[in-house]
C-alpha positions as CSV (number, residue, x, y, z in Angstrom):
1,M,-15.8,24.3,121.6
2,T,-14.5,25.9,118.1
3,L,-13.7,23.6,115.3
4,L,-10.1,24.7,115.5
5,Q,-10.1,23.6,119.2
6,A,-11.5,20.2,118.2
7,I,-8.7,19.8,115.5
8,N,-6.0,20.5,118.1
9,Y,-7.6,17.9,120.5
10,M,-7.8,15.3,117.6
11,Q,-4.2,15.9,116.6
12,Q,-3.0,15.3,120.1
13,D,-5.1,12.1,120.2
14,L,-3.4,11.0,117.1
15,V,0.2,11.8,118.7
16,V,-0.7,9.6,121.7
17,A,-2.1,6.8,119.3
18,K,1.1,6.8,117.3
19,K,3.4,7.0,120.6
20,L,1.2,3.8,122.0
21,G,1.3,1.8,118.6
22,D,-2.2,1.9,118.8
23,T,-3.1,1.3,115.1
24,A,-6.8,1.2,115.7
25,G,-6.7,4.6,117.6
26,E,-4.5,6.1,115.0
27,C,-7.1,5.0,112.5
28,R,-9.8,6.6,114.4
29,A,-7.8,10.0,115.0
30,H,-7.1,10.2,111.2
31,G,-11.0,9.8,110.4
32,N,-11.9,12.3,113.1
33,L,-9.5,14.6,111.5
34,G,-10.6,14.1,108.0
35,S,-14.2,14.9,109.1
36,A,-13.1,18.2,110.8
37,Y,-10.8,19.3,107.9
38,F,-13.8,18.6,105.5
39,S,-16.0,20.8,107.6
40,K,-13.5,23.4,107.8
41,G,-13.4,23.4,103.7
42,N,-9.5,22.2,104.1
43,F,-9.8,19.5,101.6
44,S,-6.2,18.8,100.9
45,D,-5.8,17.8,104.6
46,A,-8.9,16.1,104.6
47,L,-7.6,13.8,101.6
48,T,-4.5,13.1,103.4
49,S,-6.3,12.2,106.8
50,N,-8.7,9.9,105.1
51,R,-6.1,8.4,102.9
52,Y,-4.1,7.2,106.1
53,Q,-7.3,6.1,107.5
54,L,-8.0,3.9,104.7
55,V,-4.3,2.3,104.9
56,L,-4.7,1.8,108.6
57,A,-8.1,0.3,108.4
58,M,-6.9,-2.2,105.9
59,K,-3.8,-2.8,108.1
60,C,-6.2,-3.6,110.9
61,K,-8.6,-5.6,108.6
62,D,-11.1,-3.4,109.7
63,T,-13.8,-3.3,107.0
64,A,-16.3,-0.9,108.6
65,A,-13.6,1.5,109.1
66,A,-12.4,1.1,105.4
67,A,-15.7,1.6,104.4
68,A,-16.1,4.9,106.4
69,S,-12.8,6.2,105.1
70,L,-14.0,5.4,101.4
71,T,-17.1,7.2,101.8
72,S,-15.4,10.2,103.2
73,L,-12.7,10.1,100.3
74,G,-15.6,10.0,97.9
75,H,-17.3,13.3,99.5
76,V,-13.7,15.0,99.4
77,Y,-13.1,14.1,95.7
78,T,-16.5,15.3,95.0
79,A,-15.7,18.5,96.7
80,I,-12.6,19.0,94.6
81,C,-14.4,17.9,91.4
82,D,-12.3,14.9,91.0
83,Y,-15.3,12.9,90.0
84,P,-13.5,9.6,88.6
85,N,-11.8,9.2,92.1
86,A,-15.0,10.0,93.9
87,L,-17.0,7.4,91.8
88,A,-14.4,4.8,92.3
89,S,-14.3,5.3,96.4
90,H,-18.1,5.2,96.6
91,K,-18.3,2.2,94.4
92,Q,-15.8,0.3,96.6
93,C,-17.7,1.4,99.5
94,V,-20.9,-0.1,98.2
95,E,-19.0,-3.6,97.6
96,L,-17.7,-3.5,101.3
97,M,-21.2,-2.8,102.6
98,K,-22.5,-5.8,100.6
99,Q,-19.7,-7.8,102.4
100,L,-20.9,-6.8,105.6
101,G,-24.6,-7.0,104.7
102,N,-25.3,-3.6,105.6
103,E,-28.2,-2.9,103.6
104,L,-28.9,0.6,104.9
105,Q,-25.1,1.9,104.5
106,E,-25.6,0.1,101.0
107,A,-28.5,2.3,100.2
108,R,-26.9,5.4,101.4
109,E,-23.7,4.6,99.3
110,M,-25.8,4.1,96.2
111,G,-27.1,7.6,96.8
112,N,-23.7,8.8,96.9
113,V,-22.8,7.1,93.7
114,G,-25.9,8.5,91.9
115,A,-25.1,12.3,93.2
116,V,-21.5,11.8,91.4
117,Y,-23.1,10.5,88.3
118,L,-25.3,13.5,88.2
119,A,-22.3,15.8,88.8
120,V,-20.6,14.4,85.7
121,G,-24.1,14.6,83.6
122,D,-24.9,11.0,83.4
123,F,-28.4,11.3,84.1
124,D,-29.4,7.6,83.4
125,N,-26.8,5.9,85.9
126,A,-27.8,8.8,88.2
127,V,-31.6,7.7,88.2
128,S,-30.8,4.1,88.1
129,C,-28.6,4.6,91.5
130,H,-31.4,6.5,93.0
131,M,-33.9,3.8,92.2
132,D,-31.7,1.1,93.9
133,H,-31.5,3.3,96.8
134,L,-35.4,3.7,96.9
135,K,-36.1,0.0,96.5
136,I,-33.8,-0.9,99.4
137,A,-35.1,1.9,101.8
138,K,-38.8,0.7,101.0
139,K,-37.5,-3.0,101.7
140,L,-36.1,-1.9,105.0
141,S,-39.2,0.2,105.8
142,N,-37.1,3.1,106.4
143,K,-38.9,6.3,105.5
144,V,-36.2,8.7,106.4
145,E,-34.0,6.9,103.6
146,E,-37.0,6.7,101.2
147,A,-37.3,10.5,101.6
148,R,-33.7,10.9,100.8
149,A,-33.9,8.6,97.7
150,Y,-37.1,10.9,96.3
151,S,-35.1,13.9,97.0
152,N,-32.2,12.7,95.1
153,L,-34.7,11.6,92.3
154,G,-36.0,14.9,92.4
155,S,-32.5,16.5,91.8
156,S,-32.0,14.1,88.9
157,H,-34.9,15.1,87.1
158,H,-34.5,18.9,87.8
159,Y,-31.0,18.4,86.2
160,K,-32.8,17.3,83.1
161,R,-35.3,20.0,83.4
162,N,-38.1,17.5,84.0
163,F,-39.5,19.8,86.5
164,E,-42.9,18.1,86.5
165,Q,-41.5,14.9,87.4
166,A,-39.0,16.5,89.9
167,I,-42.2,18.1,91.7
168,V,-43.8,14.4,91.9
169,F,-40.7,13.2,93.7
170,H,-40.4,16.2,95.7
171,N,-44.2,16.0,96.9
172,H,-43.3,12.3,98.0
173,V,-40.5,13.9,100.1
174,L,-43.1,16.4,101.7
175,R,-45.7,13.4,102.3
176,L,-43.0,11.4,104.1
177,A,-41.7,14.4,106.3
178,Q,-45.1,15.1,107.4
179,E,-45.6,11.4,108.2
180,L,-42.6,11.5,110.3
181,S,-43.1,15.1,111.7
182,D,-39.7,15.6,110.6
183,H,-39.2,19.4,110.1
184,T,-35.6,19.1,108.7
185,I,-36.7,16.7,105.8
186,E,-40.0,18.9,105.4
187,A,-37.5,21.8,104.8
188,R,-35.7,19.9,102.1
189,A,-38.9,19.0,100.3
190,Y,-40.0,22.7,100.3
191,A,-36.7,23.9,99.0
192,G,-36.8,21.0,96.1
193,L,-40.3,22.2,95.4
194,G,-39.5,25.9,95.5
195,H,-36.5,25.4,93.1
196,A,-38.7,23.5,90.5
197,A,-41.5,26.2,90.5
198,R,-38.6,28.9,90.1
199,C,-37.3,27.2,87.0
200,M,-40.7,26.9,85.6
201,S,-41.0,30.8,86.1
202,K,-43.8,30.3,88.8
203,Y,-42.2,32.8,91.0
204,S,-45.5,33.3,93.3
205,D,-45.4,29.5,93.9
206,A,-41.7,29.4,94.4
207,K,-41.9,32.4,97.0
208,T,-44.7,30.4,99.0
209,W,-42.4,27.2,99.1
210,H,-39.3,29.1,100.3
211,E,-41.2,30.9,102.7
212,Q,-42.4,27.5,104.4
213,Q,-38.7,26.4,104.0
214,L,-37.7,29.2,106.0
215,D,-40.4,28.6,108.7
216,M,-39.2,25.0,109.1
217,A,-35.7,26.0,109.4
218,L,-36.7,28.7,112.1
219,K,-38.6,25.9,114.0
220,T,-35.8,23.6,113.9
221,R,-33.2,26.6,114.9
222,D,-31.2,25.2,112.1
223,R,-29.0,28.3,111.3
224,V,-27.5,26.5,108.0
225,A,-31.1,25.9,106.6
226,E,-32.0,29.2,107.8
227,G,-29.2,30.7,105.6
228,R,-30.1,28.5,102.5
229,A,-33.9,29.4,102.8
230,C,-32.9,33.3,102.9
231,S,-30.7,32.9,99.8
232,N,-33.5,30.9,98.0
233,L,-36.2,33.4,98.8
234,G,-33.7,36.4,97.8
235,I,-33.3,34.7,94.4
236,V,-37.1,34.5,94.0
237,Y,-37.7,38.2,95.1
238,Q,-35.0,39.2,92.5
239,L,-37.1,37.4,89.8
240,L,-39.9,38.9,91.2
241,G,-38.5,42.5,90.6
242,D,-38.3,43.4,94.3
243,H,-34.5,44.1,94.5
244,D,-34.7,45.7,98.0
245,A,-36.3,42.7,99.7
246,A,-33.8,40.4,97.5
247,L,-30.7,42.4,98.9
248,K,-32.1,42.1,102.4
249,L,-32.5,38.4,102.4
250,H,-29.0,37.7,100.8
251,Q,-27.5,40.1,103.3
252,A,-29.2,37.9,106.2
253,H,-27.5,34.8,104.5
254,L,-24.2,36.4,104.4
255,N,-24.5,37.4,108.3
256,I,-25.6,33.7,109.3
257,C,-22.7,32.6,107.2
258,R,-20.3,35.0,109.0
259,Q,-21.4,33.9,112.2
260,L,-21.1,30.2,111.4
261,N,-17.5,31.0,109.8
262,D,-18.8,29.3,106.6
263,R,-16.6,30.7,104.0
264,A,-18.3,28.8,101.0
265,G,-21.7,30.2,102.2
266,M,-20.2,33.4,102.3
267,G,-19.0,33.1,98.7
268,R,-22.3,32.3,97.6
269,A,-23.9,35.0,99.5
270,F,-21.5,37.7,97.8
271,G,-22.4,36.2,94.6
272,N,-26.0,36.5,95.1
273,I,-25.7,40.2,96.1
274,G,-23.7,40.8,93.1
275,N,-26.5,39.4,90.9
276,A,-29.0,41.5,92.8
277,Y,-26.8,44.5,92.1
278,S,-26.4,43.4,88.3
279,A,-30.3,43.3,88.2
280,M,-30.5,46.8,89.2
281,C,-27.9,47.9,86.9
282,F,-25.3,48.8,89.7
283,Y,-22.5,47.2,87.8
284,E,-19.7,48.5,89.7
285,Q,-21.2,47.2,93.1
286,A,-22.0,44.0,91.3
287,I,-18.1,43.7,90.5
288,K,-17.1,44.3,94.2
289,Y,-19.3,41.4,95.3
290,H,-18.5,39.1,92.7
291,K,-14.6,39.6,93.1
292,Q,-15.3,38.7,96.8
293,E,-16.9,35.8,95.9
294,L,-14.3,34.7,93.2
295,T,-11.5,35.0,95.9
296,I,-13.7,32.7,98.4
297,S,-14.2,30.2,95.6
298,K,-10.4,29.8,94.8
299,E,-9.6,29.7,98.7
300,V,-12.1,26.8,99.2
301,N,-11.2,25.3,96.0
302,D,-14.6,25.3,94.7
303,R,-14.0,25.2,90.9
304,S,-17.7,25.1,89.9
305,S,-18.3,28.5,91.7
306,E,-15.1,29.9,90.3
307,A,-16.5,29.1,86.8
308,S,-19.8,30.6,87.3
309,T,-18.2,33.6,89.1
310,H,-16.2,34.5,86.1
311,G,-19.4,34.4,83.9
312,N,-20.9,37.0,86.4
313,L,-17.9,39.2,86.3
314,A,-17.9,39.0,82.6
315,V,-21.5,40.1,82.4
316,A,-20.9,43.0,84.6
317,Y,-17.7,44.2,82.8
318,Q,-19.5,44.0,79.4
319,A,-22.6,46.0,80.6
320,L,-19.9,48.8,81.5
321,N,-18.5,48.4,77.9
322,M,-15.2,47.0,79.4
323,H,-15.2,44.4,76.8
324,E,-11.5,43.3,76.9
325,M,-12.1,42.5,80.8
326,A,-15.6,40.8,80.1
327,L,-13.8,38.4,77.1
328,V,-10.9,37.4,79.9
329,H,-13.4,36.4,82.3
330,Y,-15.7,34.8,79.7
331,H,-12.8,32.7,78.6
332,S,-11.9,32.0,82.1
333,H,-15.5,30.6,82.5
334,L,-15.3,28.7,79.2
335,N,-11.9,26.9,80.2
336,T,-12.8,26.2,83.9
337,A,-16.2,24.5,82.6
338,R,-14.2,22.6,80.2
339,E,-11.8,21.3,82.8
340,L,-14.7,20.4,85.0
341,K,-16.6,18.7,81.9
342,D,-19.6,20.9,83.1
343,S,-21.4,20.9,79.8
344,I,-24.0,23.1,80.7
345,G,-21.7,25.9,82.0
346,E,-19.6,25.4,78.9
347,A,-22.8,26.0,76.7
348,C,-23.5,29.1,78.6
349,A,-19.8,30.5,78.3
350,L,-20.0,29.7,74.6
351,C,-23.3,31.7,74.0
352,N,-22.0,34.7,75.9
353,L,-18.8,34.8,74.1
354,G,-20.4,34.8,70.9
355,R,-22.9,37.7,72.1
356,C,-20.0,39.8,73.6
357,H,-18.2,39.6,70.1
358,S,-21.6,40.3,68.4
359,S,-22.1,43.4,70.6
360,R,-19.0,44.9,69.1
361,G,-19.8,44.0,65.6
362,Q,-17.2,41.2,65.3
363,F,-19.8,38.7,63.8
364,D,-16.9,36.7,62.2
365,Q,-15.3,35.9,65.5
366,A,-18.7,35.4,67.2
367,V,-20.0,32.6,64.7
368,P,-17.4,29.8,65.8
369,F,-18.6,30.4,69.6
370,Y,-22.2,30.2,68.4
371,E,-21.7,27.1,66.3
372,N,-20.0,25.3,69.1
373,Y,-23.0,26.5,71.3
374,L,-25.3,24.9,68.8
375,M,-23.6,21.6,68.8
376,L,-23.4,21.3,72.8
377,S,-27.1,22.2,72.9
378,Q,-27.9,19.5,70.5
379,E,-25.9,16.8,72.6
380,L,-27.6,18.2,75.7
381,N,-31.1,17.9,74.1
382,D,-31.5,21.3,74.9
383,I,-34.2,22.6,72.5
384,E,-34.5,26.0,73.7
385,G,-30.6,26.4,73.7
386,E,-30.6,25.0,70.3
387,A,-33.1,27.5,68.9
388,K,-31.3,30.3,70.7
389,A,-28.1,29.4,68.9
390,C,-29.9,29.0,65.4
391,H,-31.5,32.7,66.0
392,F,-27.9,34.0,66.8
393,L,-26.1,32.2,64.1
394,G,-28.9,33.6,61.5
395,Y,-28.4,37.2,62.8
396,A,-24.3,37.0,62.6
397,H,-24.7,35.5,59.1
398,Y,-27.2,38.3,58.1
399,C,-24.9,40.9,59.5
400,L,-21.9,39.4,57.7
401,G,-24.0,39.3,54.3
402,N,-24.1,35.5,54.2
403,Y,-27.8,35.8,53.5
404,K,-28.2,32.1,52.4
405,E,-26.7,31.0,55.6
406,A,-28.9,33.3,57.7
407,I,-32.1,31.6,55.9
408,R,-30.8,28.2,56.9
409,Y,-30.5,29.0,60.4
410,Y,-33.6,31.0,60.6
411,D,-35.6,28.1,59.2
412,Q,-34.3,25.8,61.8
413,D,-34.9,28.4,64.4
414,L,-38.4,28.6,63.2
415,A,-38.7,24.7,63.2
416,L,-37.7,24.5,66.8
417,A,-40.1,27.2,68.0
418,R,-43.0,25.4,66.5
419,D,-41.8,22.3,68.5
420,L,-41.8,24.5,71.6
421,E,-45.1,26.0,70.6
422,D,-43.3,29.3,71.3
423,R,-45.4,31.8,69.3
424,M,-43.4,34.8,70.2
425,S,-40.3,33.0,68.8
426,M,-41.9,31.8,65.9
427,G,-43.0,35.4,65.2
428,R,-39.5,36.5,65.4
429,A,-38.2,33.9,63.3
430,Y,-40.6,35.0,60.5
431,C,-39.8,38.6,60.6
432,N,-35.8,37.5,60.4
433,L,-36.7,35.1,57.4
434,G,-38.6,38.0,55.6
435,L,-35.8,40.2,56.0
436,A,-33.1,37.7,54.8
437,H,-35.3,36.7,51.7
438,S,-35.8,40.4,50.9
439,A,-31.9,40.9,51.0
440,I,-31.3,38.4,48.1
441,G,-34.4,39.4,46.0
442,N,-36.9,36.6,47.1
443,Y,-39.5,39.3,47.7
444,E,-42.6,37.0,47.2
445,N,-40.9,34.7,50.1
446,A,-40.4,37.9,52.1
447,L,-43.8,39.1,51.8
448,D,-45.3,35.5,53.1
449,C,-43.0,35.6,56.0
450,Q,-43.9,39.0,57.0
451,K,-47.7,37.9,56.7
452,Y,-46.8,35.0,58.8
453,F,-45.0,37.3,61.1
454,L,-48.1,39.5,61.6
455,G,-50.3,36.7,61.9
456,E,-48.2,35.2,64.9
457,Y,-48.5,38.6,66.7
458,A,-52.2,39.1,66.1
459,I,-54.4,39.0,69.1
């Protein structure tokens, strides 16, 4: 039976319940329709059905049904990036589960609350919720739920770029999965481990983990999991420079999503194919696929994907020297990221806007974007981003003839490079400082900087 056929039967069920005056049946039918619409990516209708479900559950004084509607509403609100309402819905559900004495569902809802906190960048509250989830799971001796909590903790630390800590948690997931002989949980652990390894630039390790993720998906015959594993492997192959293998894996992901009629998955696959073509410098092809990705992102109301796709399109247009088109998409990326309160996406867009203006020699227009990028990087405690912003600001001011300002930013770049123990960046900063000091006649300082520069690059 297809999802559309199922929805048709559910709608008939709702009509019958209404005719019979069966409030409980009507509540159940709305709940089923909400889940079906959600699976279809029809979030507007899902929201309507789940709201009706909640009203009818309250009318029937059915606490369990009310809780079910609240958790469903939380998931829908999260999908449409309405995080305040998502948080409120999941928190209300937690309170109802406490009233019912259902500790297992309470634990799961705490996990949902944590996921929303993470989506809005509230790392501390996210971790606190996931730790509460873990404590209840351990109290209940529920290893499946324990694995879910560890997985969420891994994702939270990943968000904060604490990749070593993320790996510790994902290894807990792997241990529990193997104890339970649960291939689905094992695949999730491999995915988390692969993602962390990839972000640490350990691409060979990431490849191994994602290959194991794919093996598990094939063992369980889970096509959705298979598609995700192909996607992850494709990204790693691209980073390894094997673009042909990357394209084949992303195409395999796209084919699976087409077979499953998974529009959101198709959008992600189009985006990855576009990124692969960009990496190969085939920018016209990249734009073709990113445009398809953007269409689907709007169709399924995935605002986060829509924002990043604008960024990808901008990069491709800039590479083709189509700067006006690039600027349109960079600004769309920035505006959407701000609407979503996505600070990381906003920082990326600000940096790219600055670089786009710099590439055209418009350094006076680049500076405000770099300044905002610097402030946001500091708020995010992103030292690498902060160093990058200082380097770009130093270069922009140098090109504008503001040599003292350039020196100020290059000094900050150097200090941050020292904190990061990044010798390459330290050498670059010394070289730039030497040029800036030389420009204002500080030849002794310039000479010292160049000596340090040569020392940093000495082998």
